[in-house]
Structures are given as C-alpha cells and as structure tokens.
N, C-alpha and C positions, 0 to 999 in steps of 0.2 A: 504494500500500500504506500503510495506516494502522497505527501501532503505539502502544499506550497502555501506559505504565509507571506503576505506583503501588505504594505500600506502606502498611501500616497504621501509623498514628501511635500513639505510646505513650499509654496511658490517663492522664488527668488524675489527679494524686495525690488530689484531692478525691473522686474516685469509686472509688478502690481501698481496700478495707478489709483490715486485718490480723486481724480477728476470725475465729476458727475454732471458735466456740462456738455451741451451739443455745440460742435464747432460750425456746422453748416446743415441746412435742411432745404429741400426743394419739394414743391408739389408738382405733380404731373396730371394733366387733364386726363380723365378716364376715356378709354376707347369707346366708340359707339355714340359719342355725343356730337352729332353732326348737324349743325344748323345751316347757316349760309357759308360755312367753311368747315375745315376739318380741325379737330382739336388734337389729333394724333401727334405725339412728339412735343406738344406745347408744354413748356416747363418754366416754373417761376421760383425764384429764390426767396426764402423767408427772411425777414429782418428779425434778429434775435436780440431781445432786451433782457439784460441780467440785473436782478435786484438783490440787495443784501438783506440780512435778517431784520433790518429796520424799515424795509420796504422802500428803500432809496434806490433810484436808478443808478447803477454803477458803470454799466458797459452797454454798448450797442455794437452788434456785429463784431464782437471780440476785442473792441477797443474801449479803454476807459473814457468816461465822459466828464465834462466839466461839472462843477458843483450845481449849476442850474439845469444840468441834464440835456443841454441843447447841442453841444459840440463835442466831437471825439477829440481826445488828446493825442492820438496816434500811438499811445502806449497800450500794450496788451494787458488785459486783466489777469489776475491769478486766482486760483481756487480760493485762497484766503480772502480775497476781496469780496467774494459773493457767498461765502460759507453761510449756511443756514437760511438763505434766501430762496428765491424762485425765479422762473424765467417766463417770458411771453414771446411768442413767435407770431408775427403778423405777416400775412401774405396780402399785399395790395396789388390786385390784378388790374391792369389797364382796362378801362370801360369798354373799348372796342371788342374785347374778348367775352363780354357778357353773354352774347348769344351762343357761343360755342364752348364755354367752360362752365361746368356744373360744379360749384363749390360744395355741394352735398354728396359728391361722388368723385373724390380725389385720391390719388395715390401719393403717399409721402415717403421720402427717402432721406435719412439723416446720416451725417458723418460723426462717428464716435471713436473713442479709443477702443482697442481690441478687447479689453476686459470689461466693457460696459454693457448693460442690458436695458432695454426699454420695455416697460409694461404700461398698458396693454401693447401688444406687438403692433408695429406699423404695417404688417402684412394686410393686404386687401385694401378696400376702399374706405374712405373716411368722410364724414360730414364736418366741415370746418366753418359752417355758417353760424350766425348768432354767437352763442357763448363758446362755440367750437368744441374741442376735446381737451382733456387733461391727460398728460402722460407722465410717467415717472422714470427717471434715468437713475440706474444703480451703478455705483463705481465698483472697481475691483476690490476695494476694502469694505464695501457694504454701505457707504453713505448714499443717501438719495436726494434727488432734487426734482421738483415738479415743474412742468411747463404747460401753459395754456396755449393751444394753437388755434388761431382764428384766421379767417379769410374774408375779404370784401373787395368790391370793385371801386376803383378810384376814378 
C-alpha cells in the first residue's frame, strides 16, 4: 500500500498583491442590437473614480486629483490612498449611439491583477442603466472593494 501526503505551500509574498482596484474597464455593445446601424464591435471605456474611506474623491482614471476633485495631478494613486473606500465607474456613451447601444444588455471586460477576483462575475450581459450594478473586487490577500457601474448617454 502506497500513501502520499502533501500540502500546499504558502504563496511567495512577491506574487501576492494587496490591490483590490480595477485599472481599466470597457463595455461592449451586445450583439443583435441593430437599429439604423450595427453595434457589433462598439466598445467604450469607463471612467473610474476612486474614493477613500471618508468618501472623498481621491483619483480619476488612476491619477490623483486635486483637493477640489476637478483636476488630475498626473501622479498615480496607491492602494493606501483609497484603502477602505469604494469606486464608481461611469460609462458616458455619445448620444448618436443611443439607437444602437442597449445599456441594459452590455458586456463588461475589466483589467485586474492576476490574483484578483470579481463577484458577481462579469460573464454574460449586464444592465448598467439607472443605479447600475455593484461588484466586489477581492485582492490576493483577501481585502475587498466595491464598485458601482453605471451607464448613460451624453
């Protein structure tokens, strides 16, 4: 009789990330939504706003903002800058696409570190109209951050 015993080794600290932020997200128009044009391949980048634990806007699209929240400083934010806060992702779709893009039937694709997870999954179609959806990003060390994703036509 042969018996084999083993266990999983702990991950190298070099390969575990504490980041629970999204670096980029796009929405893609669902296939089959054809009005007076085709929405196939139509893709829009979301603007990501990061807030700290005091609900103060800290960063926009990865860059720190000035104290009044209006201008980006050019410096990238750190995990510590936004720890304990939340994020908002806004898709402002140009008005001419209103007839061919259905914001209640959108595909979402996010860029994350390799050891992060999003729940609920972004698989499938999503409705980002009105209050949109809320997702949670979990880091490699188990910290979480929530994002509200919304879309509208400008």
